N, C-alpha and C positions, 0 to 999 in steps of 0.2 A: 475361930472366925466368927464374925458378927452374924446375927440372924439375917436370913435371906430377905432382901427388901422386895418391894413390888417390882422394881426394875433392877435385877441383879446385874453385876458386872459379868460380861460374857467374853470368853476367849473362843476364837474360831480358828480351827486348824484345817487347812485345805480350802483354798478360795479359787477353785477352778470353775468349770462350766456350771456346776450346780451350787457349790459353796459360795461363790461370789455374789450372785443375786440374793441368796438367802441371807448372807451377812448384811448386804445393803438394805434389805427390808427391815432387819432388826435395828440398824442404825436409824433409819427413817422413823421407826416406831419409838425412838427415844432411849434405846438401850446404849450403855457405854460398852463399846466393842473393841477388843484388842484382837488382832489377826496375826497368823503365822503361816507362811508358805515358803518352801525352798526357793520358789521363783518370786522374788520380791516385787517384780513389776506387776504381778497379778493384783497387788494391793493398791495400785495407783488410784483407781476410781474410788476405792473405799476410804483411802486417806482424805481425799477431797470431800467425802461425805462426813468425815469426822472421826473415823477409826484411828487407832494407834497401831503401830507395827511392833510386835514383840521381837526381841532380838533372838529368842530361843524358846523352845517348848517349855523349858524349866521356868523362864521368866513368866510366860503366859500362865502356866499352871499355878504358880504361887500367888498370882494377883487376880484370879478369876473365881467367881462363885459358881459359875456354870461354864463348862467347856464343851463346845459342839465340834464334832469331827465330821468332815465330809471328804472321804478318801476313796481311792479307786477300788479297794478290795481288802480281804483279810490280811494279806501280806503287809500292806502299808499300815493297816490298823495295828498289827502286832509291833511293827517297827516304832510307831509313834508311842505306843503304850509301854513297851517293855525294854526298848533299847536303853543303854546307859544315858542318863539325863533325859529319859522319857517321861511321859505324863504321869504314870503311876507313882514315880518317885517324887514328883513335884506338886501334885494336886493336893490341896489342903483338906483336912477332915471337914465333914459336913458340906462339902461341895458336891456337885453332880456332874457327871460326864454323860453327854447325850451323843450317841454315835448314829449319824444318819447315813453312814456308808452301807453299801450292799455287801454284807460280810457273811460269815458262816454261823450255823447254829452252835457249833462247838465253841467257837471263839466268844460269842455272846454269853454263853453260859460260864465260860472261864473268867471273863472280865467281870461279870456280875459277882461271882464269888470272891475274886481277888480284891475288888474294890470294897465289897461289904466288910472284909477283914480290916480295911483301913478306914472304916466309917465314912466312905464316899459312896454316894448314890450312883446308880448306873441305869440309864434308860436306852434301850435299843430302839432306834426310831428311823428305819430306812424310809426313803421317800420315793415317790413316783410321779409321773406326768411330765417329765422332760424339762428342758431349760426354759422354754417360754412360760410354762406355768410356775416355775421357780421365781421368775422375775415378777410375775403377777401376784405372788403370794397365794397361789391356788393349788399347791401340791396336795396329794393325798399322802398321809403319814401313818405308818403302822407302828404303834408304840407298845413295847413290852418291858416289863419290869414291875417294881413295886407300885401298887395302885395309888397310894397316898403321894408318892413322889411324882407320879404322872399328873395327878390333880394339882399339885403344887406348881408344876412347871407348865401347865396347860396354856397360860397366856403367851408363852414363847411359841408354842406350837401353833397357836391361833394367828400369830403374825406370819408364820411360814406357810401354813396350809389352809385349805378350805374344808377338807374332809379328814378328820382325825379319828383313827380307830385304836382303841385300847385292845390289845390282842392277847394279854396274859403274860405268861412266864417268859424269861429271856430265851431266845432262840425262835420263838414264834414270829417275831418281827421278820427275821431272815426267811423263815419258811413262807410266810404269806407274800413278802416282796418277791421272792424268787418264783413262786408259782404264778404270780402275775406276769413276770418276765418270760416265763415259759410260754404263756399265751401270746405275749407280744412278739417274741421272736418266731414262734410258729406262724402267726399271722403275717409277719413280715416276709417270711420265706414263701408263703403261698400266695400273697397278694400279687406278686410279680407274675405268677403263673396265670392267675385270673385275668390280669390286664393283658397278658400276651395272647390269651385265647381270643379276646375281643379284637386286639390289634391285627392278629393274623386273619380274622374274619373281615377286616377292613371297616370296622365300626369305629367312628370317631372316639378317641380316648376320653374326651370330656363326657360323652354319653355313657361309656363303660363305667367311669368313676361315679357318675351320678346314679347309675343303676345300682351299683354295689352299695353306695351310701344310703340308698332308699329301699333296701331289701333286707332279708334275713342274713345276708352276708356282710352287713355293716359291722364295723368295729372301730375302736379307738385308732387302730393302725390305718384303717381305710380313711378315716377323717384326717389324721395327723401326718401319715407317711406318704400317701399317694402324691401330694404336692411336691414332696422332696424327690420322689422318683421322676415326676414330670419335669422338675427343674434341673435334674441331672447332677445335683450335688449330694444326693443319697444320705442326707442328714448327718453332717459332720460333727454334731454335738455329742455323738455316742459312737465309740469305735468298735471295730470287729473284735479287738482284743477283750474289751469289756463284755461284749456279747458272749464270747467263748468262755470267759471266766464265770459268768453267771450261769450259763448252761451246764458247765461242769459242776458248779455248786448245787444246782437243783437236782441233777442226776445223783449226786452224792447223798442228798437228803433222802431221796426215794430208796436208795440202796441201804441206808442206815435204818430205814423203816421196814426193810425186808422185801422190797419189790423193785422192778425196773420200770423206767418210763419208756414205753415204745416210741412215742413221738419225741420225747425229750432227747433220747439218744440219737434218733435220726436227724433231728434238727441241729443238734450239736455237730454232727458229722458234716452237714451242709455248710454251717458257719465256719467250721475249721478249714474246709476246702477253700472257701472264699478268703479267709485270712492267709492261707498259704500262698494264694495267687496275688492278692492285692496288698498284703502287709497288715501288721498289727494296728496301725493308726488309721487305716482306711475306714470310711464311714460305714455305719451299721447296714445301710441298704445296699451295700456292694453285694449282699446276698442276692439281690435282684439283678445287679449287673452281671453276676455269674450266669444267670439265665439269658440275659440280653446278649452277652458275648457268645454264648453257645448257639443261640438261634440266629444271631446276626441281624437283629432288629432292636432298635432302641425306643423305649417307651416315652416318646416326646409328642405331645399333642400337635405341635406345629409341623411335625414330620409325617404324622399319620392322622389325617384330618377329614377324609371324605368317604362317604358311603359308596360302594360299588353299585 
């Protein structure tokens, strides 16, 4: 394969909620991008921007200098990488695979070793800050792998993200991404309780939200997720199934390190309960709806709006 150019050809696998805006930003930045997804309609907007659609993972792997994956979790990453006609068998020597999925420590380490044996670079690079920040190119990205390879591909990360952290050896990306998700989901579970305390006291919810956001209780969740609760759509960009997957993974990391997460296990139990009631595809903040349904009061400012 020819030497990597300033604008390498990029293959992008997984163009859903996160992958689609990431691929779009790369196209707008002047990269030649080929995309693959089982749902071909997800590529419609990207084709209009100038992407090409690969007929298979094999075709994409053979013609890309860099392949970026954005997949739901480790099971899907394994399938894309190791299945017959998967990426590992088609990716060309001296290429690089960048996995932005939220995966497992063990799989990142396995992929790094497997690809090194084939003279293929591997960068583990999970992302955070949700779909709206993906569209803006303002993701935070946690990159693990060979430092020189990270530096070589930094221009790609600078298109996708605003804050880029090099975190060391493969597996560290998953660890830091999942510990941030532990905080996210814990805050998501408890933010409903805080809002409910104010609502039951008949304090206008707009004031409750502003007080939280102006206090030591403020967080990314308070800023980003309270509007989704008030709107009643509970943030459909992220599912309960994904929340439960990530919580299981972060609890597994702690157990592999020789201890248990008290809050992590408790929060996973709450999310699993919400998933059992509302279904895998229900939006993340149905963990708050679980409380609303139990109390019989819904956290909508237009319904709870006056001081007693």
